[in-house]
Structure formats: C-alpha cells, structure tokens
N, C-alpha and C positions, 0 to 999 in steps of 0.2 A: 111467517117463514122463519125458521131458525137458520142462523149462521154458524158454521163451525169455527173453531179457533184459527184455522189456516186463513179462511176468508177475512176474518176480522183483522188478523196481522197484516195481511196484504193491503187492506184499506187504510190502516194506520200509517203504513209506509208512504202512501200517497198524500198524506196531510202534511203541509209544511209546518215546521216549528221555528219560532223565533230564535230559539237557543242554537239552531244550526243555520242561521242566516248568512253567515260568512262562507264564501267559496274560494278555495285556493286552487290555482292551476299552476303547477310547477313549483309550489310551495306547500308545506304542511302546516304553516302558521300564518294564515291570511290576516292582513291588517285592515282590511276594508270588506264591504259586502262582496266585492269581487276583486280578488288579488291575483294578478297575472305576473309570474316571474318569467320574463323573456319577452319576445316580440308579440305584437298584437296586430291582427288583420281583420278588417271589417269589409265585407262585400255586400253588394245588392241593397245599397242604401238608397233612400228616396232622394231624388235630385232637388236641390234647393236653389232657386234662381238668385236670391238675394239673401245670403247669410248674414246675420247680425252679431254673431259671436264667433271667437276662435276657441279652439280647445288646446290646452297646454298641460304641462306636467309640473307640478309644484315641487318644492324641496324634498318632500317626503315621498315622492314618486306617485302621488295620486293625480289622476286626470280630472281637470276641472275647467270650468268656462272661464274665458279671459275676456272681459268687458272692454270694448273699444273706447279710448279717450276722445275728447272733443276734437283733437287734431288728426284723427285717423278716420279713414273711410274704407269700408269693405263692400265692394260691388263686383258681382260676376266673379267671385272667388279671387279677386285682385285687391290687395291691401295697399293703400296709397295715403300720402300725407295730404291733409287739406290745405289749400293755398301754399303748396310747396314752392311755387314760383314767385311768391309775393312776400317781401319782408314785413312782418307785422310786429310793431313795437308798442308795448304798453308805456303810459306816461303818468308820471306823478309830479306833484308840485311841492317845492321846498321853499319855505319862508325864512331866509337867512336872518331877517330882522328879529326873528323869534328865538334864534340860537345864540349860544355864548360866543363872545368874540373879544378880542383885544385890539383896540384901535382899527376896527374893520379888517382884522386879520383872522381868518377862521381856521383853527387847527382841528385835526382829527374829526372832520365833518361826518356825522352819522346820517347815512341815507337809509339805514335799516335794510341793507342789501340781502341780509340772510333771513329777514322777517317778512313783514307786510309787503315790501318792495322787491322780493326775491325774483320776480319775473318782469320787473320794470327795467327798461333800458334808458328811456328819455326822462330826464329830470328837468323840470321847468323852474328856474330860480325867479322868485319874486320878492319884493319887500325891501330891496336895498335902495337907499336914497343917496349914497355917496359911493366913490370907488372902493372896491373891497378885493381882498386877496384870499385864496384858499391854499393851504400848505399841505394838506392831506386828507384822505378819505377812508373811513373805516370799512372793514368787511371785504377786502379784496381777495378773490380766489382765482386761480390760474385761468386765464381766458375770459374772465368777466368783463363784458363790454358795457360801457355806459356812455351816454351823450348828455352833456350838460348844456342847457339853453339859457343864456342870460336874456331875460325878457325885459330887464330894467334899462333905463337910459344911463346908468352908471357903469363905468368901466369895471370889468372883472378880470382878475389876473390869477394864473396858476404859478406858484413858486416852485423852483426846481430844487429837490432834496433839502427842503427847508427844515431845520432841526426843531421847529415849533411843533411838528407833528411827530408821532412815533415812527421809527425808520420804516416799519412795514406798511405804513399808511401813506408815505411820501410819494411825490410825483417826479417822474423824470421827464423833463420838457424837451431835452435834446436841443436846447436853445443856448448858444454860446454868448449872445450879447445880453446886456442889461441885467446881469446876474442870473441868466437862465429864465427870466420871467417871460410868460406869454400873456398877452392881454387882449381883450376886445374893447373897442372904443364904443361903449354902449352895448347894444344888443349883438349877440354873436353866439357861436357854439363851439364846444370842445368835444372831441371824440377821444376817449381813453379806454385802454385794455389793460388788465392787470397781469403782470409777468411774475409768476411764483418764483422763477429762477433768480431774478434780481430783487424780488420782493418790493416792487415799485409799480405805481400806475404809470403807463406809457402813454404819452400824448401822440396819437396817430393822425390827427387832423385839427385844424383851427379854421374857423370861419368868422371873420370880423366885419 
C-alpha cells in the first residue's frame, strides 16, 4: 500500500524526538523535562498508606525527593521526630593524661567539638591520677551544651575566666568564693553551655 506525503507527515508528528523532550507550561524557555511557571495541581493520585519520602522544591525550583533522616518518621502522612520525648546523648571519652598541660592545669582543651565530636554531648574524663584544673575549652558556639563527667578519683576543677586559656575559650563559673573555682571531690559532673554574647562557657550545674 502506498502512503501519500500527508499521511507520512502525520505519522512523523506522532513520533517523539529527544531534541524536543523539554516541555514548558507558562514559559518559553523550559529548564527541565517539564517546567511549570506558576502553580501546580495534581488530582486523582493513588492513595499510599505509608509514604517513605517527601517532595520538596530545591533552590533552582526543581521538584525532587526528600529522603528522611534517621531521626524522622513518616507514617499515615504524619511527619514526627523519633524519640522526641527522650533525651538521647552521645558519649565520648577524653584521656587528659595524653594531652598537654602545665602542673596539671589544662588550657584550651580540644574536645574536637566541630569535628568527630560535633554530635557528642557527654564527655567522660579518664586518665588523671592527681587533682587537675581546666581553664578553657575550644570550639564553643552559641547554645552548645556539653556535660563533663570526671570518672577518676582525683578532684577536677573549672577555673573562672582564667587567662591561661584564650578569652573566647574561658569559663564563667559564677562562683564568688575560692577565686571562682568549682571542683568535684573525685567523681562528679559539670554541665556547661556556651554563650556567644559573653564568649564564655557558662556553668549551669555541678554534681559532686
């Protein structure tokens, strides 16, 4: 059977070409396979009882999948935080005996708060065999909370605004007696929060 030119042209129009794969709605310069300039509405979609991803819009306006992190849960179209009612603290161990000090006074202690320990809240101190003091801690950012646990039998002290450490690493103990020093008699804990306004670690609790 012979096909005339009109039929051939009609058939060619029905064949998709890769060079025309981008479609624009409301725009003459599509930047994606489908580019909608304006609002988007989707109806008559299949019901999904347990969705596993969210849909979001990136910085370039592209709709993309958003993968849920470990601490989020999406069930029945409700997004919630996992263990939102329970405080969960990561713990690291610091051996002060392996760090530089002068007469058991530790200045500018590096807990690697912006590195490997950026998600750690509780620091377990080991290695001390005699009483020791800490005058400052590196890496403080506003609101950063740390808990220092002295697991040794030696007394641990935090020194108030001690010049042995850089000003922005120093500690404000709000203690008026004994030169502002706070101490544990052996095992105990210190709770500290960094205040960017004063550029000091603030002691909020001590357990001796």
